[in-house]
N, C-alpha and C positions, 0 to 999 in steps of 0.2 A: 573741667577737664573730663574727658571721657576715657575710661579704662576698658580694655579688652582682655578677656580671659581666653587664652589659647588652650584649647582642649585637644589632645591627640585623637585622631579618628581611628577607630578600630573596626576594620571590615569583617564581616561575617560572610563566608562563601559556602554555597552548596549547589549541588547539580544532580539531576536525574540522568543517568547514562544508560543507554540501551544499545544492545547489539541485535542485528536482524539480518538473516539471509533472505533477500527479496527475490530470489529465483530468476536468475538469468534475465535481468532487467536491462534494457527494455525488449530484447528480441523474442522472448517467450511471452508473446501476447501482452506486452507491457502496457500499451495503450488501453487494452481491455480491462487491465487490473487496476488502473489509476484510481478509480472511485473507491475501490475497496481498500487500497493502500492509504488513501486520503482518510478514510474512516478509521483505520487502525492508528494511524499517526496522530490524528487529533484526539483520540481517546488515550493513547499512550502518553501523549504530551511530554517528550523527552526534552531535556536541555542539549543533549548531544546524543546523536543516533549514529552508531557505527554500522556500516552496511557491507555485507558480503554479496558476491555475485552481481556487482555493477559491471556493465559491459562496455561503456563508452561515455565520452563527454555529453553525447546527446542524452543519454540516460541520466547523468547527473543534473543536467539542465531541466529535463522533464520532471524528475522527482522534486527539483527545488521550486520550479514555477508552478506545477500543477498539483503538488501534494503538500509540501512544507510551507510554502508562502501564499497558499490560495487566500488567506485573510489578511495578508500583508506582508511587507519584506522584514520578517523577523529572523529569518535563517540565512546563513551563508554555507557553502559547501567547499571542501577541499578540492583542489584541482585534480582531474582525472589523470592517473597514471597508468598507462597501457603496458601491462606485463604479460606474461604467459597465461593462457586460459582466462577465467574471469578475474575480476579485481575488486579492491576495497574502495570505500568512499566514507566520508563523515559529513553529516549535516549538523550544524550547531547554532544556538541562539547567539546572535552577535552582541546582545546586552549582557550575556552571561561569560562567555569566553572569547578569546582570539587565538587564532592559529600562529604559532611561532614558526614552525617548520614541520617539514614532512620528510622522511626518508623510507626507501623500499629495499628490503633485504631479499636477495635472490635465494629461493629454496628450490627443492627438487621439483615441486608441482606448480606452485603459485608463489608470487611474491608475498612476503609478510610486510605489512605497512606499520611504520612506526610514526605517530603523531605527537607533537609537543604542543600543548595548549598552556594559555595563561589566562587565569581568571581576571575579569575586568576590574572587579573590586578586590584590592589587596594585592595584585600582581603575583600571586602564588602560581608556580608552574608544576605541571605534572605530565605524564606520558600515557598515551594509549596505544597498544598494539592490537591490530585487527589481523586475525589469522583465518585461513580457510585450509585445512589439512586435507590430504588425499581421502577420497571417499571409498566406501565399499569395505567389506570384510575379507578375510584371507591373509596369509602370512606375507604375501608380497605387498600388499597395501599397508599393512601394519609395519612393515620395515621402512617403507616411504614416509610414513607418519613420524617414526622414530628419527628418521634423518631430518625432517623438517623441525621437529622438537629440538634436536641437537643444534640446528642453526639458530633457533630462537634463544635457547638457553645460553649459548656462547655469545650471542650479542648482549643478553641481559647482564652478563658478568661484568660488562663495562660500565654499568651504572655504579654510582657511589652508594655508600650505605644509607644516605639520606634521601636518595631520589625516590619519588612517589610514582608508581606506575601500575597500570591495570593491562591484563591480556584477556582478550574476549574474541568471540567469533564461533565459527563452525568448525569444531575440532574433529568431527567425525570419528570420535573414540567411542567404542562400544561398552568398555568396562575399565574399572580402575586397575585391573591386572594387566592392561595393555602396556607394552613398553614405552610408548610415547607419553602415556600419563605418568608413569614412573619417572621418566626422564625430566618432566617438568616439575614435579612435587617432591620428589624424593631429596635426601641429603646429598651433598653437603649444604648445610643451611647458610649459604652466603647470599650475595646480593642478587643472585639469578634464580633463587628458588621461588617457586610460585605456591600459593596456598589457596585452599578452598575458602570461599566467603561464607559457605554454609557446610554443615557436617554431612556431606552427601557423596563421599566416596564410596563406591559399591559397584556391584554388578547390575548396571542399569538396563542392559539390553533385554527387551521383552520381559521385564521384571515388574509386576504391579506394585511391589513394595516401594519402588521408586517413582511411581507415577506422578508425584508432585513436582519433579524436576525434568520430566520428558518434555522434548521440544519438537520432535518430528515423528510421524507426519500428520498434518492437520487433516488430511483426506484419508478415507478408507478405500476409495476407489480413484484410479488415475483420472485426471482432468486433461483437456487438450493442451495445456501449457507445458506438459512434459514433466511436471513435478512428481516427487515420490508419493506412493500411496501405502496403505497398510495400517492406518490409525496411528495414535499417539503411542509410542512404545520405545523411543530412544532418547537418550540425553546427548545429542550431537553439540548443541549450543550451550555455552556456559561463559561464566565470568570468573577468572582467577586473579589473584592480587599479590603484590609484593608484601613482605612482611610490614613494611612501613604503612601500608594502607589498612592494616587490620589491628593496629595496636592502640588505636583511639588516641594518637597524638599527631598533631599536624593534620594533613588530610587523612580521613579514615572512611571505610565503608560503614554507613549508619546500620547498626543492628536491626535485623528484621526487614531490611529493605529489599533483599534478593527476591526477585519475583519472575516467574516464567508467565508472561502475560497472556491471559486467557485460559491458562491451565488451572482447573478446579479439582484435579486429581480423580474425577469421576469419569474421564473419557479414555481410559486405557484401552488400546487397541480399538478405538472408535474415532470417527471424524470429530473435530473439535466443536462442530455445531449440531451434533446428535442430540436430540431431546432438548433438556434445559441445561444450559451453562450457568453454574453458580459464581463464576469469576467475572463475567462481563454480560452485558446486555445482548440479547439475541442478534441484533443487527451487527454488533461488533464480532460476535462469534461466526456469524455468516461471512463477514468481510475477512476475518482471519483464514477461513476456509479457502476463499477465493484468491486471497492476496498472494499467499506463498504456502509452500509445504512445510515451513518452519515457523515456530512461535518465536516472538522476540523475548529476550531476557534483560531485565533491568536491575540496577541498584541505584542508590543514592549516596553520594559522597559529601562530606561535610568537613568543616575546619574545626578540629577538636580542641585547639588552643584558644579559640575565641568564641566558641558557641557552646552553650550548655548542652550536656550530654542528653540524649533522648530519655525521657522519663520512662521507668519501667511500667509496663502494662500488666505484667503477672508476677506473682511471687509464690514460692512453695515453702510451707513450714510443716514439720521440721525437715530440713535438708542438711545433711543426709538423712534418708528415710530407712526405717527398718521394716516395718509392716505397713503403715498407713501415713498419709500426709494430706494436707489441704492445699490445692491449687487455687490461689486467690486472683480475681480480675479487678484491676481498677475500675472505678465506677464509670460507665459510659451511658450518657443521655441516649434515649432511643435505642437501647440495646435490643437486638432480635435474637441472636444466637451465637454460640461459640463452637469452634471445631478444634479439638486437641489431637495432635499427632505425637507420639513418643517413638523415638528411634534410638538405636544403639550407635556406638561410635563409628560403625560401618555404614551407618545411614540406613540400616534395615528397619522397617516399620515394625515396632512391637505391639502398639495398640492405637486405635482411632476411637475417640469418644466425641459425641456431640451434645450439647446441653443447651437449654433455653434459660438456665439459672444465671442471672447477671452477676452473682457474687463469686461463683466458681464452682469446683467440683471436688469430690474426694477421690484421692489416689490410693489404690490398694495393690501391694506387691504381687499377690498370687504366686505365681511360679517364675517371677522374673529373677534372673541371677544377680549376684553381687556385681556391681559395675558402675560405670558412668553413662549416663543416658542424656538425650537432648529432648526437650519438651517444647513443641512448636505449636503456638496458639493463633488462631485466626478470630478476632471478635468482629462480628457483623452488626452495624447499627443501621438505622433506616437510611443513613446518607453515605456512609463509607464502610470500609474494612480496615481493620488495624491488625498488624502482624507483630508478633514478639516471640522470642524463644529463650530458654534458659537451660542450664545444666541441672541435672538430677543425679544425686549419688545414692546408690542402694547398698546397705551395709548389713551384716548379720548382727 
């Protein structure tokens, strides 16, 4: 007699999700930019790519056939929806997720796209919103962005307290003091409130302290495709999350996964391919320069209920710190160097330290006031880069 032991299957889900404004595609010299977009896409390697400034179904087909699926039919795309001005699209791995449905919210300037996806493994569902708020500075444009934010938040209020969703795209917001940003991230703390994935709320515009999160422009001087110039000095593109996505239960944004692709923080007010780029190979930096005036932003989401939490790369002892503490790195084979950035709760940079010591560094208080700080660490090995961050409390 044969006995069969029935074991329940527990699925683990994860996906790299990126947002990318691809600059009036395909009408703005799109065919000339295909090779560069292909290089960016291949190196970025997203499970889901959320796109702004898609212009037509022709553009969707061109992106899918000539960029995403150049090596095989791995990706599908959401059907094009022709709203006012430019539009949104999503390209996604068919072995990772499937599209459940899509809806489009009329806003003042452009439609807000809402996509509902389901993981192939485990059937867990989640939502992605793609937005492209009104561009340019000035009180009139700020008011339009505020009205667009109000449309979005009003819709988000319809979600249940258990719904898991992300909002991403080109916000065109210059500073955290702008009314639209407050409308999205301020109280009341209900189902519609959005949260920063990283502690980066601040005065981003032309402020070198926030260079690590800047996304536009990749070019110092204008190119024939009509994209913006002026160098990397604005945080227009970002990813915000519902409370359910940052509490590390159910689906959650993996700590340290937020990344402005190609931004090494050393190209403030410069072209992304100027000199040596420490974040990506030179051919990728060149492709980012030519492909669009924006940089992609990515995160990784994972299922916290059924997957081990990411092991910590760094630790600080003692924490809280009075005068001195030790920042310890977990051991990494083929360690090359580490870069440590300390920011305050407003996201302002307090200190930047680089070291070639694989064990860690000593932290000294100096003139740092009492308070809570964030320590961001990038460990570079011969083969990859590892990001992590933690809180540091300074006390008397």
